[in-house]
All heavy atoms as TSV, in Angstrom:
chain	resi	resn	atom	element	x	y	z
A	1	LEU	N	N	-6.915	-5.754	0.054
A	1	LEU	CA	C	-6.610	-4.458	0.758
A	1	LEU	C	C	-5.888	-4.850	2.135
A	1	LEU	O	O	-6.354	-5.691	2.744
A	1	LEU	CB	C	-7.725	-3.567	1.013
A	1	LEU	CG	C	-8.663	-3.171	-0.336
A	1	LEU	CD1	C	-9.852	-2.553	0.157
A	1	LEU	CD2	C	-7.738	-2.341	-1.224
A	2	MET	N	N	-4.949	-3.938	2.380
A	2	MET	CA	C	-4.323	-4.178	3.641
A	2	MET	C	C	-4.429	-2.920	4.588
A	2	MET	O	O	-4.389	-1.786	4.045
A	2	MET	CB	C	-2.860	-4.471	3.430
A	2	MET	CG	C	-2.613	-5.896	2.712
A	2	MET	SD	S	-0.982	-6.458	2.554
A	2	MET	CE	C	-0.020	-5.018	2.107
A	3	PHE	N	N	-4.581	-3.119	5.740
A	3	PHE	CA	C	-4.622	-2.117	6.738
A	3	PHE	C	C	-3.598	-2.228	7.811
A	3	PHE	O	O	-3.570	-3.116	8.284
A	3	PHE	CB	C	-6.057	-1.978	7.385
A	3	PHE	CG	C	-6.209	-1.201	8.570
A	3	PHE	CD1	C	-6.322	0.257	8.344
A	3	PHE	CD2	C	-6.185	-1.592	9.894
A	3	PHE	CE1	C	-6.316	1.105	9.337
A	3	PHE	CE2	C	-6.272	-0.656	10.863
A	3	PHE	CZ	C	-6.295	0.611	10.661
A	4	PHE	N	N	-2.736	-1.219	7.908
A	4	PHE	CA	C	-1.640	-1.222	8.809
A	4	PHE	C	C	-2.071	-0.268	10.066
A	4	PHE	O	O	-2.118	0.948	9.845
A	4	PHE	CB	C	-0.380	-0.699	8.213
A	4	PHE	CG	C	0.168	-1.558	7.137
A	4	PHE	CD1	C	-0.084	-1.259	5.857
A	4	PHE	CD2	C	0.908	-2.639	7.457
A	4	PHE	CE1	C	0.322	-2.013	4.801
A	4	PHE	CE2	C	1.395	-3.634	6.418
A	4	PHE	CZ	C	1.136	-3.182	5.200
A	5	PRO	N	N	-2.290	-0.902	11.238
A	5	PRO	CA	C	-2.528	-0.111	12.328
A	5	PRO	C	C	-1.447	0.815	12.800
A	5	PRO	O	O	-0.282	0.482	12.617
A	5	PRO	CB	C	-2.908	-1.120	13.443
A	5	PRO	CG	C	-2.251	-2.384	13.003
A	5	PRO	CD	C	-2.194	-2.308	11.476
A	6	ALA	N	N	-1.735	1.906	13.388
A	6	ALA	CA	C	-0.670	2.745	13.863
A	6	ALA	C	C	0.246	2.073	14.862
A	6	ALA	O	O	-0.402	1.422	15.787
A	6	ALA	CB	C	-1.291	4.047	14.527
A	7	SER	N	N	1.380	2.303	14.792
A	7	SER	CA	C	2.336	1.568	15.799
A	7	SER	C	C	3.585	2.485	16.156
A	7	SER	O	O	3.673	3.440	15.397
A	7	SER	CB	C	2.822	0.294	15.274
A	7	SER	OG	O	3.598	0.600	14.031
A	8	GLU	N	N	4.151	2.125	17.053
A	8	GLU	CA	C	5.342	2.862	17.524
A	8	GLU	C	C	6.514	2.514	16.630
A	8	GLU	O	O	6.518	1.484	15.926
A	8	GLU	CB	C	5.710	2.485	18.997
A	8	GLU	CG	C	4.705	2.827	19.927
A	8	GLU	CD	C	5.028	2.245	21.281
A	8	GLU	OE1	O	6.156	1.762	21.558
A	8	GLU	OE2	O	4.137	2.364	22.127
A	9	PRO	N	N	7.526	3.423	16.413
A	9	PRO	CA	C	8.690	3.101	15.546
A	9	PRO	C	C	9.414	1.737	15.923
A	9	PRO	O	O	9.394	1.440	17.225
A	9	PRO	CB	C	9.568	4.210	15.773
A	9	PRO	CG	C	8.838	5.299	16.428
A	9	PRO	CD	C	7.616	4.568	17.184
A	10	ILE	N	N	9.865	1.026	15.158
A	10	ILE	CA	C	10.513	-0.251	15.291
A	10	ILE	C	C	11.946	0.037	15.554
A	10	ILE	O	O	12.546	0.739	14.740
A	10	ILE	CB	C	10.330	-1.190	14.135
A	10	ILE	CG1	C	8.781	-1.564	14.019
A	10	ILE	CG2	C	11.062	-2.576	14.396
A	10	ILE	CD1	C	8.475	-2.268	12.776
A	11	PRO	N	N	12.629	-0.549	16.485
A	11	PRO	CA	C	14.031	-0.304	16.774
A	11	PRO	C	C	14.891	-0.945	15.624
A	11	PRO	O	O	14.406	-1.872	14.908
A	11	PRO	CB	C	14.335	-1.095	18.027
A	11	PRO	CG	C	13.084	-1.316	18.650
A	11	PRO	CD	C	11.924	-1.359	17.656
A	12	ASP	N	N	15.989	-0.320	15.337
A	12	ASP	CA	C	16.765	-0.808	14.194
A	12	ASP	C	C	17.314	-2.135	14.439
A	12	ASP	O	O	17.333	-2.949	13.410
A	12	ASP	CB	C	18.078	0.223	14.035
A	12	ASP	CG	C	17.600	1.572	13.505
A	12	ASP	OD1	O	16.556	1.689	12.955
A	12	ASP	OD2	O	18.406	2.505	13.819
A	13	SER	N	N	17.679	-2.540	15.463
A	13	SER	CA	C	18.113	-3.946	15.727
A	13	SER	C	C	17.913	-4.389	17.285
A	13	SER	O	O	17.704	-3.559	18.039
A	13	SER	CB	C	19.616	-4.085	15.340
A	13	SER	OG	O	20.413	-3.460	16.243
A	14	GLY	N	N	18.031	-5.657	17.416
A	14	GLY	CA	C	17.948	-6.164	18.835
A	14	GLY	C	C	19.242	-6.252	19.462
A	14	GLY	O	O	19.433	-6.951	20.561
A	15	GLN	N	N	20.300	-5.701	18.922
A	15	GLN	CA	C	21.769	-5.742	19.374
A	15	GLN	C	C	21.938	-4.753	20.478
A	15	GLN	O	O	21.364	-3.755	20.545
A	15	GLN	CB	C	22.642	-5.774	18.283
A	15	GLN	CG	C	22.498	-6.847	17.283
A	15	GLN	CD	C	23.486	-6.595	16.053
A	15	GLN	OE1	O	24.203	-5.649	16.093
A	15	GLN	NE2	N	23.603	-7.653	15.155
A	16	GLU	N	N	22.984	-4.975	21.200
A	16	GLU	CA	C	23.451	-4.024	22.254
A	16	GLU	C	C	24.236	-2.883	21.490
A	16	GLU	O	O	24.812	-3.074	20.625
A	16	GLU	CB	C	24.248	-4.644	23.386
A	16	GLU	CG	C	23.522	-5.890	23.985
A	16	GLU	CD	C	24.353	-6.634	25.053
A	16	GLU	OE1	O	25.644	-6.487	24.838
A	16	GLU	OE2	O	23.945	-7.349	25.699
A	17	GLU	N	N	23.987	-1.777	22.223
A	17	GLU	CA	C	24.605	-0.509	21.680
A	17	GLU	C	C	25.532	0.010	22.765
A	17	GLU	O	O	25.224	-0.063	23.941
A	17	GLU	CB	C	23.696	0.562	21.231
A	17	GLU	CG	C	22.821	-0.070	20.026
A	17	GLU	CD	C	21.695	1.091	19.638
A	17	GLU	OE1	O	21.558	2.148	20.330
A	17	GLU	OE2	O	20.885	0.725	18.756
A	18	LEU	N	N	26.570	0.831	22.378
A	18	LEU	CA	C	27.302	1.437	23.255
A	18	LEU	C	C	27.030	3.045	23.184
A	18	LEU	O	O	26.894	3.585	22.150
A	18	LEU	CB	C	28.852	1.247	23.091
A	18	LEU	CG	C	29.409	-0.139	23.392
A	18	LEU	CD1	C	30.840	-0.154	22.913
A	18	LEU	CD2	C	29.246	-0.451	24.884
A	19	ALA	N	N	26.812	3.591	24.334
A	19	ALA	CA	C	26.630	5.018	24.386
A	19	ALA	C	C	27.631	5.697	25.235
A	19	ALA	O	O	27.884	5.279	26.300
A	19	ALA	CB	C	25.117	5.376	24.965
A	20	ALA	N	N	28.162	6.856	24.713
A	20	ALA	CA	C	29.315	7.490	25.479
A	20	ALA	C	C	28.606	8.274	26.582
A	20	ALA	O	O	27.687	9.126	26.330
A	20	ALA	CB	C	30.072	8.368	24.595
A	21	ALA	N	N	29.049	8.258	27.827
A	21	ALA	CA	C	28.546	8.974	28.909
A	21	ALA	C	C	29.420	10.286	28.888
A	21	ALA	O	O	30.393	10.429	28.304
A	21	ALA	CB	C	28.687	8.318	30.190
A	22	GLY	N	N	28.922	11.305	29.744
A	22	GLY	CA	C	29.534	12.598	29.811
A	22	GLY	C	C	30.923	12.584	30.341
A	22	GLY	O	O	31.693	13.463	29.997
A	23	SER	N	N	31.340	11.639	31.102
A	23	SER	CA	C	32.632	11.607	31.675
A	23	SER	C	C	33.666	10.976	30.723
A	23	SER	O	O	34.832	10.758	31.238
A	23	SER	CB	C	32.613	10.936	33.030
A	23	SER	OG	O	32.213	9.477	32.840
A	24	GLY	N	N	33.360	10.653	29.577
A	24	GLY	CA	C	34.226	9.953	28.631
A	24	GLY	C	C	34.223	8.377	28.729
A	24	GLY	O	O	35.066	7.743	28.086
A	25	THR	N	N	33.448	7.914	29.622
A	25	THR	CA	C	33.439	6.498	29.701
A	25	THR	C	C	32.131	5.819	28.992
A	25	THR	O	O	31.158	6.648	28.570
A	25	THR	CB	C	33.095	5.992	31.244
A	25	THR	OG1	O	31.820	6.571	31.693
A	25	THR	CG2	C	34.307	6.437	32.115
A	26	ALA	N	N	32.257	4.697	28.541
A	26	ALA	CA	C	31.143	4.018	27.782
A	26	ALA	C	C	30.280	3.264	28.699
A	26	ALA	O	O	30.686	2.608	29.505
A	26	ALA	CB	C	31.709	3.210	26.725
A	27	THR	N	N	28.968	3.463	28.401
A	27	THR	CA	C	27.949	2.728	29.240
A	27	THR	C	C	27.316	1.782	28.277
A	27	THR	O	O	26.832	2.162	27.199
A	27	THR	CB	C	26.848	3.741	29.789
A	27	THR	OG1	O	27.571	4.773	30.507
A	27	THR	CG2	C	25.873	3.022	30.582
A	28	LEU	N	N	27.045	0.517	28.758
A	28	LEU	CA	C	26.476	-0.534	27.954
A	28	LEU	C	C	24.979	-0.367	28.086
A	28	LEU	O	O	24.423	-0.567	29.042
A	28	LEU	CB	C	26.973	-1.907	28.193
A	28	LEU	CG	C	26.498	-2.995	27.512
A	28	LEU	CD1	C	27.005	-2.884	26.035
A	28	LEU	CD2	C	26.955	-4.383	28.131
A	29	LEU	N	N	24.257	-0.215	26.897
A	29	LEU	CA	C	22.864	-0.032	26.918
A	29	LEU	C	C	22.210	-1.236	26.219
A	29	LEU	O	O	22.715	-1.761	25.131
A	29	LEU	CB	C	22.231	1.283	26.246
A	29	LEU	CG	C	22.819	2.476	26.875
A	29	LEU	CD1	C	22.229	3.615	26.040
A	29	LEU	CD2	C	22.172	2.627	28.292
A	30	GLU	N	N	21.103	-1.869	26.667
A	30	GLU	CA	C	20.525	-2.855	26.050
A	30	GLU	C	C	19.334	-2.485	25.167
A	30	GLU	O	O	18.484	-1.689	25.690
A	30	GLU	CB	C	20.107	-4.005	27.058
A	30	GLU	CG	C	19.601	-5.231	26.511
A	30	GLU	CD	C	19.262	-6.321	27.518
A	30	GLU	OE1	O	20.068	-6.427	28.449
A	30	GLU	OE2	O	18.241	-7.018	27.351
A	31	ALA	N	N	19.367	-2.793	23.970
A	31	ALA	CA	C	18.252	-2.318	23.036
A	31	ALA	C	C	16.961	-3.150	23.321
A	31	ALA	O	O	17.021	-4.372	23.757
A	31	ALA	CB	C	18.615	-2.534	21.611
A	32	ALA	N	N	15.889	-2.605	23.082
A	32	ALA	CA	C	14.515	-3.271	23.399
A	32	ALA	C	C	14.269	-4.232	22.200
A	32	ALA	O	O	14.763	-4.109	21.102
A	32	ALA	CB	C	13.382	-2.238	23.350
A	33	PRO	N	N	13.626	-5.261	22.546
A	33	PRO	CA	C	13.488	-6.270	21.512
A	33	PRO	C	C	12.490	-5.786	20.458
A	33	PRO	O	O	11.636	-4.919	20.529
A	33	PRO	CB	C	12.589	-7.456	22.193
A	33	PRO	CG	C	12.156	-6.821	23.369
A	33	PRO	CD	C	13.081	-5.711	23.764
A	34	ALA	N	N	12.829	-6.117	19.066
A	34	ALA	CA	C	12.092	-5.616	18.072
A	34	ALA	C	C	10.636	-6.258	17.971
A	34	ALA	O	O	10.423	-7.335	18.253
A	34	ALA	CB	C	12.854	-5.981	16.684
A	35	ARG	N	N	9.753	-5.303	17.667
A	35	ARG	CA	C	8.448	-5.743	17.615
A	35	ARG	C	C	8.021	-6.202	16.249
A	35	ARG	O	O	8.553	-5.797	15.137
A	35	ARG	CB	C	7.446	-4.522	17.781
A	35	ARG	CG	C	7.290	-4.089	19.258
A	35	ARG	CD	C	6.447	-3.010	19.572
A	35	ARG	NE	N	5.245	-3.157	18.835
A	35	ARG	CZ	C	4.487	-2.043	18.576
A	35	ARG	NH1	N	4.679	-0.897	18.944
A	35	ARG	NH2	N	3.386	-2.198	17.746
A	36	VAL	N	N	7.111	-7.176	16.073
A	36	VAL	CA	C	6.710	-7.771	14.872
A	36	VAL	C	C	5.490	-7.047	14.445
A	36	VAL	O	O	4.487	-6.850	15.084
A	36	VAL	CB	C	6.414	-9.265	14.960
A	36	VAL	CG1	C	5.809	-9.819	13.622
A	36	VAL	CG2	C	7.679	-10.113	15.471
A	37	VAL	N	N	5.545	-6.474	13.119
A	37	VAL	CA	C	4.453	-5.680	12.572
A	37	VAL	C	C	3.642	-6.612	11.665
A	37	VAL	O	O	4.296	-7.228	10.826
A	37	VAL	CB	C	4.932	-4.443	11.880
A	37	VAL	CG1	C	3.678	-3.616	11.238
A	37	VAL	CG2	C	5.617	-3.488	12.781
A	38	THR	N	N	2.363	-6.824	11.744
A	38	THR	CA	C	1.692	-7.645	10.954
A	38	THR	C	C	0.685	-6.845	10.199
A	38	THR	O	O	0.266	-5.737	10.573
A	38	THR	CB	C	0.854	-8.702	11.837
A	38	THR	OG1	O	-0.038	-8.060	12.827
A	38	THR	CG2	C	1.792	-9.522	12.557
A	39	ALA	N	N	0.223	-7.409	8.994
A	39	ALA	CA	C	-0.829	-6.715	8.253
A	39	ALA	C	C	-2.255	-7.349	8.412
A	39	ALA	O	O	-2.241	-8.509	8.656
A	39	ALA	CB	C	-0.383	-6.792	6.848
A	40	THR	N	N	-3.204	-6.561	8.474
A	40	THR	CA	C	-4.502	-7.012	8.552
A	40	THR	C	C	-5.304	-6.927	7.168
A	40	THR	O	O	-5.358	-5.867	6.656
A	40	THR	CB	C	-5.392	-6.318	9.707
A	40	THR	OG1	O	-4.662	-6.455	10.926
A	40	THR	CG2	C	-6.771	-6.869	9.816
A	41	VAL	N	N	-5.645	-8.066	6.646
A	41	VAL	CA	C	-6.419	-7.974	5.344
A	41	VAL	C	C	-7.937	-7.564	5.544
A	41	VAL	O	O	-8.705	-8.260	6.493
A	41	VAL	CB	C	-6.265	-9.286	4.602
A	41	VAL	CG1	C	-7.053	-9.295	3.341
A	41	VAL	CG2	C	-4.869	-9.618	4.411
A	42	VAL	N	N	-8.344	-6.678	4.867
A	42	VAL	CA	C	-9.758	-6.293	5.013
A	42	VAL	C	C	-10.505	-6.567	3.714
A	42	VAL	O	O	-10.081	-6.340	2.615
A	42	VAL	CB	C	-9.877	-4.668	5.218
A	42	VAL	CG1	C	-11.195	-4.171	5.478
A	42	VAL	CG2	C	-8.947	-4.220	6.456
A	43	ARG	N	N	-11.769	-7.060	3.853
A	43	ARG	CA	C	-12.555	-7.468	2.734
A	43	ARG	C	C	-13.261	-6.253	2.301
A	43	ARG	O	O	-13.783	-5.249	2.987
A	43	ARG	CB	C	-13.633	-8.459	3.149
A	43	ARG	CG	C	-12.847	-9.782	3.619
A	43	ARG	CD	C	-13.840	-10.826	3.743
A	43	ARG	NE	N	-13.587	-11.581	2.547
A	43	ARG	CZ	C	-14.144	-12.683	2.121
A	43	ARG	NH1	N	-15.265	-13.096	2.922
A	43	ARG	NH2	N	-13.814	-13.285	1.042
A	44	PRO	N	N	-13.309	-6.086	0.960
A	44	PRO	CA	C	-14.144	-4.867	0.265
A	44	PRO	C	C	-15.615	-4.984	0.560
A	44	PRO	O	O	-16.088	-6.018	0.618
A	44	PRO	CB	C	-13.684	-4.803	-1.093
A	44	PRO	CG	C	-13.353	-6.232	-1.391
A	44	PRO	CD	C	-12.763	-6.844	-0.113
A	45	THR	N	N	-16.270	-3.742	0.664
A	45	THR	CA	C	-17.766	-3.837	0.797
A	45	THR	C	C	-18.487	-3.995	-0.633
A	45	THR	O	O	-17.775	-4.118	-1.541
A	45	THR	CB	C	-18.204	-2.435	1.500
A	45	THR	OG1	O	-17.736	-1.384	0.522
A	45	THR	CG2	C	-17.639	-2.305	2.818
A	46	GLY	N	N	-19.651	-3.978	-0.573
A	46	GLY	CA	C	-20.481	-4.284	-1.825
A	46	GLY	C	C	-20.187	-3.309	-2.920
A	46	GLY	O	O	-19.917	-3.617	-4.104
A	47	LEU	N	N	-20.169	-1.952	-2.555
A	47	LEU	CA	C	-19.911	-0.885	-3.685
A	47	LEU	C	C	-18.556	-1.001	-4.101
A	47	LEU	O	O	-18.145	-0.843	-5.359
A	47	LEU	CB	C	-20.168	0.535	-3.212
A	47	LEU	CG	C	-21.777	0.779	-3.024
A	47	LEU	CD1	C	-21.928	2.046	-2.432
A	47	LEU	CD2	C	-22.401	0.503	-4.262
A	48	ALA	N	N	-17.541	-1.276	-3.314
A	48	ALA	CA	C	-16.138	-1.419	-3.655
A	48	ALA	C	C	-15.889	-2.559	-4.610
A	48	ALA	O	O	-15.289	-2.471	-5.565
A	48	ALA	CB	C	-15.224	-1.480	-2.490
A	49	THR	N	N	-16.709	-3.729	-4.313
A	49	THR	CA	C	-16.542	-4.971	-5.116
A	49	THR	C	C	-17.212	-4.643	-6.430
A	49	THR	O	O	-16.583	-5.132	-7.501
A	49	THR	CB	C	-17.261	-6.013	-4.498
A	49	THR	OG1	O	-16.818	-6.228	-3.167
A	49	THR	CG2	C	-17.216	-7.334	-5.065
A	50	VAL	N	N	-18.239	-3.871	-6.565
A	50	VAL	CA	C	-18.875	-3.618	-7.922
A	50	VAL	C	C	-17.906	-2.720	-8.733
A	50	VAL	O	O	-17.606	-3.056	-9.863
A	50	VAL	CB	C	-20.146	-2.880	-7.756
A	50	VAL	CG1	C	-20.736	-2.385	-8.984
A	50	VAL	CG2	C	-21.151	-3.943	-6.972
A	51	SER	N	N	-17.349	-1.839	-8.034
A	51	SER	CA	C	-16.392	-0.857	-8.781
A	51	SER	C	C	-15.159	-1.489	-9.324
A	51	SER	O	O	-14.665	-1.289	-10.354
A	51	SER	CB	C	-16.073	0.440	-8.043
A	51	SER	OG	O	-15.344	0.082	-6.785
A	52	ILE	N	N	-14.590	-2.519	-8.432
A	52	ILE	CA	C	-13.481	-3.161	-8.819
A	52	ILE	C	C	-13.803	-4.068	-9.998
A	52	ILE	O	O	-12.979	-4.255	-10.955
A	52	ILE	CB	C	-12.941	-4.059	-7.611
A	52	ILE	CG1	C	-12.327	-2.998	-6.613
A	52	ILE	CG2	C	-11.845	-4.962	-7.992
A	52	ILE	CD1	C	-12.054	-3.748	-5.284
A	53	ALA	N	N	-14.898	-4.828	-9.966
A	53	ALA	CA	C	-15.345	-5.642	-11.103
A	53	ALA	C	C	-15.594	-4.925	-12.380
A	53	ALA	O	O	-15.187	-5.346	-13.424
A	53	ALA	CB	C	-16.610	-6.415	-10.641
A	54	ILE	N	N	-16.190	-3.793	-12.309
A	54	ILE	CA	C	-16.335	-2.974	-13.570
A	54	ILE	C	C	-15.069	-2.447	-14.031
A	54	ILE	O	O	-14.837	-2.538	-15.355
A	54	ILE	CB	C	-17.210	-1.708	-13.166
A	54	ILE	CG1	C	-18.691	-2.095	-12.937
A	54	ILE	CG2	C	-17.242	-0.730	-14.329
A	54	ILE	CD1	C	-19.577	-1.036	-12.422
A	55	CYS	N	N	-14.167	-1.992	-13.332
A	55	CYS	CA	C	-12.757	-1.663	-13.774
A	55	CYS	C	C	-11.995	-2.748	-14.265
A	55	CYS	O	O	-11.165	-2.650	-15.281
A	55	CYS	CB	C	-11.913	-0.929	-12.628
A	55	CYS	SG	S	-12.671	0.724	-12.106
A	56	ALA	N	N	-12.142	-3.972	-13.726
A	56	ALA	CA	C	-11.366	-5.146	-14.227
A	56	ALA	C	C	-12.039	-5.494	-15.623
A	56	ALA	O	O	-11.135	-5.791	-16.604
A	56	ALA	CB	C	-11.645	-6.272	-13.155
A	57	VAL	N	N	-13.336	-5.401	-15.773
A	57	VAL	CA	C	-13.881	-5.834	-17.153
A	57	VAL	C	C	-13.472	-4.912	-18.213
A	57	VAL	O	O	-13.129	-5.135	-19.299
A	57	VAL	CB	C	-15.412	-5.928	-16.904
A	57	VAL	CG1	C	-16.118	-5.965	-18.363
A	57	VAL	CG2	C	-15.826	-7.088	-16.198
A	58	LEU	N	N	-13.496	-3.478	-17.870
A	58	LEU	CA	C	-13.133	-2.359	-18.806
A	58	LEU	C	C	-11.695	-2.602	-19.120
A	58	LEU	O	O	-11.342	-2.290	-20.308
A	58	LEU	CB	C	-13.441	-1.037	-18.179
A	58	LEU	CG	C	-14.946	-0.670	-18.081
A	58	LEU	CD1	C	-15.163	0.646	-17.427
A	58	LEU	CD2	C	-15.540	-0.739	-19.507
A	59	THR	N	N	-10.876	-2.932	-18.173
A	59	THR	CA	C	-9.388	-2.994	-18.476
A	59	THR	C	C	-9.182	-4.260	-19.356
A	59	THR	O	O	-8.476	-4.189	-20.408
A	59	THR	CB	C	-8.624	-3.389	-17.157
A	59	THR	OG1	O	-8.774	-2.224	-16.346
A	59	THR	CG2	C	-7.174	-3.527	-17.477
A	60	LEU	N	N	-9.867	-5.404	-19.186
A	60	LEU	CA	C	-9.815	-6.552	-20.210
A	60	LEU	C	C	-10.414	-6.068	-21.579
A	60	LEU	O	O	-9.681	-6.492	-22.564
A	60	LEU	CB	C	-10.641	-7.713	-19.580
A	60	LEU	CG	C	-10.078	-8.387	-18.420
A	60	LEU	CD1	C	-10.835	-9.437	-17.857
A	60	LEU	CD2	C	-8.711	-8.885	-18.843
A	61	VAL	N	N	-11.475	-5.438	-21.667
A	61	VAL	CA	C	-11.937	-5.138	-22.833
A	61	VAL	C	C	-11.019	-4.204	-23.751
A	61	VAL	O	O	-10.699	-4.360	-24.934
A	61	VAL	CB	C	-13.419	-4.373	-22.729
A	61	VAL	CG1	C	-13.977	-3.737	-24.052
A	61	VAL	CG2	C	-14.432	-5.397	-22.273
A	62	LEU	N	N	-10.533	-3.181	-23.113
A	62	LEU	CA	C	-9.519	-2.194	-23.622
A	62	LEU	C	C	-8.170	-2.947	-24.022
A	62	LEU	O	O	-7.588	-2.655	-25.101
A	62	LEU	CB	C	-9.149	-1.117	-22.686
A	62	LEU	CG	C	-10.205	0.054	-22.715
A	62	LEU	CD1	C	-9.905	1.141	-21.601
A	62	LEU	CD2	C	-10.346	0.672	-24.019
A	63	GLY	N	N	-7.814	-4.014	-23.270
A	63	GLY	CA	C	-6.701	-4.674	-23.626
A	63	GLY	C	C	-6.915	-5.727	-24.826
A	63	GLY	O	O	-5.922	-5.955	-25.510
A	64	ILE	N	N	-8.066	-6.208	-24.921
A	64	ILE	CA	C	-8.337	-7.223	-26.092
A	64	ILE	C	C	-8.741	-6.448	-27.345
A	64	ILE	O	O	-8.292	-6.820	-28.327
A	64	ILE	CB	C	-9.449	-8.150	-25.606
A	64	ILE	CG1	C	-8.893	-9.000	-24.485
A	64	ILE	CG2	C	-9.749	-9.038	-26.721
A	64	ILE	CD1	C	-10.020	-9.852	-23.820
A	65	VAL	N	N	-9.767	-5.526	-27.306
A	65	VAL	CA	C	-10.232	-4.784	-28.545
A	65	VAL	C	C	-10.048	-3.303	-28.280
A	65	VAL	O	O	-11.131	-2.578	-28.309
A	65	VAL	CB	C	-11.639	-5.379	-28.802
A	65	VAL	CG1	C	-11.618	-6.658	-29.402
A	65	VAL	CG2	C	-12.454	-5.210	-27.692
A	66	PRO	N	N	-8.955	-2.821	-28.270
A	66	PRO	CA	C	-8.810	-1.323	-28.082
A	66	PRO	C	C	-9.377	-0.487	-29.273
A	66	PRO	O	O	-9.969	0.619	-29.099
A	66	PRO	CB	C	-7.416	-1.071	-27.770
A	66	PRO	CG	C	-6.536	-2.182	-28.549
A	66	PRO	CD	C	-7.571	-3.447	-28.432
A	67	GLY	N	N	-9.126	-0.978	-30.410
A	67	GLY	CA	C	-9.595	-0.183	-31.688
A	67	GLY	C	C	-11.029	-0.032	-31.668
A	67	GLY	O	O	-11.474	1.168	-31.953
A	68	VAL	N	N	-11.867	-1.037	-31.375
A	68	VAL	CA	C	-13.324	-0.946	-31.511
A	68	VAL	C	C	-13.757	0.081	-30.384
A	68	VAL	O	O	-14.667	0.992	-30.673
A	68	VAL	CB	C	-13.961	-2.399	-31.389
A	68	VAL	CG1	C	-15.424	-2.213	-31.273
A	68	VAL	CG2	C	-13.478	-3.271	-32.343
A	69	VAL	N	N	-13.276	-0.042	-29.176
A	69	VAL	CA	C	-13.653	0.876	-28.175
A	69	VAL	C	C	-13.327	2.330	-28.433
A	69	VAL	O	O	-13.998	3.382	-28.246
A	69	VAL	CB	C	-13.126	0.456	-26.715
A	69	VAL	CG1	C	-13.287	1.368	-25.720
A	69	VAL	CG2	C	-13.493	-1.004	-26.462
A	70	LEU	N	N	-12.021	2.482	-28.933
A	70	LEU	CA	C	-11.610	3.931	-29.210
A	70	LEU	C	C	-12.318	4.459	-30.386
A	70	LEU	O	O	-12.709	5.707	-30.389
A	70	LEU	CB	C	-10.094	3.950	-29.536
A	70	LEU	CG	C	-9.229	3.522	-28.372
A	70	LEU	CD1	C	-7.732	3.551	-28.821
A	70	LEU	CD2	C	-9.346	4.559	-27.218
A	71	ASP	N	N	-12.775	3.702	-31.370
A	71	ASP	CA	C	-13.570	4.142	-32.533
A	71	ASP	C	C	-15.019	4.605	-31.973
A	71	ASP	O	O	-15.600	5.595	-32.378
A	71	ASP	CB	C	-13.749	3.054	-33.636
A	71	ASP	CG	C	-12.428	2.903	-34.440
A	71	ASP	OD1	O	-11.704	3.749	-34.330
A	71	ASP	OD2	O	-12.324	1.857	-34.990
A	72	ALA	N	N	-15.544	3.687	-31.049
A	72	ALA	CA	C	-16.865	4.119	-30.423
A	72	ALA	C	C	-16.710	5.387	-29.815
A	72	ALA	O	O	-17.654	6.243	-29.788
A	72	ALA	CB	C	-17.355	2.923	-29.658
A	73	ILE	N	N	-15.760	5.595	-28.913
A	73	ILE	CA	C	-15.548	6.881	-28.184
A	73	ILE	C	C	-15.414	7.981	-29.220
A	73	ILE	O	O	-16.033	9.094	-28.977
A	73	ILE	CB	C	-14.293	6.786	-27.229
A	73	ILE	CG1	C	-14.611	5.747	-26.155
A	73	ILE	CG2	C	-13.938	8.078	-26.635
A	73	ILE	CD1	C	-13.436	5.386	-25.354
A	74	ASN	N	N	-14.771	7.841	-30.278
A	74	ASN	CA	C	-14.599	8.937	-31.246
A	74	ASN	C	C	-15.907	9.287	-31.887
A	74	ASN	O	O	-16.112	10.401	-32.077
A	74	ASN	CB	C	-13.544	8.545	-32.287
A	74	ASN	CG	C	-13.067	9.617	-33.168
A	74	ASN	OD1	O	-13.215	10.913	-32.977
A	74	ASN	ND2	N	-12.677	9.250	-34.341
A	75	GLN	N	N	-16.776	8.384	-32.197
A	75	GLN	CA	C	-17.932	8.562	-32.700
A	75	GLN	C	C	-18.927	9.341	-31.715
A	75	GLN	O	O	-19.665	10.179	-32.200
A	75	GLN	CB	C	-18.724	7.308	-33.290
A	75	GLN	CG	C	-17.956	6.706	-34.546
A	75	GLN	CD	C	-18.507	5.426	-34.909
A	75	GLN	OE1	O	-19.498	4.873	-34.347
A	75	GLN	NE2	N	-18.045	4.910	-36.017
A	76	VAL	N	N	-18.853	8.868	-30.517
A	76	VAL	CA	C	-19.723	9.528	-29.542
A	76	VAL	C	C	-19.281	11.026	-29.295
A	76	VAL	O	O	-20.111	11.904	-28.979
A	76	VAL	CB	C	-19.776	8.777	-28.148
A	76	VAL	CG1	C	-20.372	9.510	-27.054
A	76	VAL	CG2	C	-20.320	7.411	-28.423
A	77	ALA	N	N	-18.118	11.185	-29.430
A	77	ALA	CA	C	-17.480	12.479	-29.224
A	77	ALA	C	C	-18.039	13.546	-30.187
A	77	ALA	O	O	-18.099	14.688	-29.776
A	77	ALA	CB	C	-15.985	12.562	-29.233
A	78	THR	N	N	-18.505	13.132	-31.289
A	78	THR	CA	C	-19.089	14.147	-32.311
A	78	THR	C	C	-20.622	14.608	-31.681
A	78	THR	O	O	-20.980	15.733	-32.269
A	78	THR	CB	C	-19.192	13.489	-33.651
A	78	THR	OG1	O	-20.090	12.322	-33.610
A	78	THR	CG2	C	-17.892	13.007	-34.214
A	79	TYR	N	N	-21.115	13.903	-30.944
A	79	TYR	CA	C	-22.486	14.344	-30.487
A	79	TYR	C	C	-22.296	15.164	-29.251
A	79	TYR	O	O	-23.409	15.725	-28.765
A	79	TYR	CB	C	-23.291	13.168	-30.127
A	79	TYR	CG	C	-23.575	12.240	-31.341
A	79	TYR	CD1	C	-23.025	11.011	-31.454
A	79	TYR	CD2	C	-24.352	12.666	-32.304
A	79	TYR	CE1	C	-23.269	10.226	-32.615
A	79	TYR	CE2	C	-24.751	11.998	-33.500
A	79	TYR	CZ	C	-24.121	10.711	-33.625
A	79	TYR	OH	O	-24.343	10.066	-34.777
A	80	LEU	N	N	-21.146	15.334	-28.622
A	80	LEU	CA	C	-21.009	16.085	-27.407
A	80	LEU	C	C	-20.975	17.585	-27.797
A	80	LEU	O	O	-20.323	17.911	-28.858
A	80	LEU	CB	C	-19.813	15.753	-26.635
A	80	LEU	CG	C	-19.827	14.334	-26.056
A	80	LEU	CD1	C	-18.480	14.021	-25.493
A	80	LEU	CD2	C	-20.963	14.118	-25.193
A	81	PRO	N	N	-21.530	18.544	-26.950
A	81	PRO	CA	C	-21.570	19.928	-27.359
A	81	PRO	C	C	-20.131	20.611	-27.116
A	81	PRO	O	O	-19.288	20.076	-26.520
A	81	PRO	CB	C	-22.447	20.634	-26.288
A	81	PRO	CG	C	-22.735	19.627	-25.226
A	81	PRO	CD	C	-22.381	18.220	-25.851
């Protein structure tokens, strides 16, 4: 899992830009240096690890033997009200 902390907008480039002044002349503006945004990896807690493991096992079982699992679900559905 990745967590991206809130940050300010990153400038488009570190190059200089020209901005037109009100009198028709151009003023040279220097752009701020671009900030580097990094990702922080967060370890899952106990319950998240258990749920991820259960979903991974169920995904593998459904991928390997889908017919057996779907037949079992169909038979159990007859007992539901």
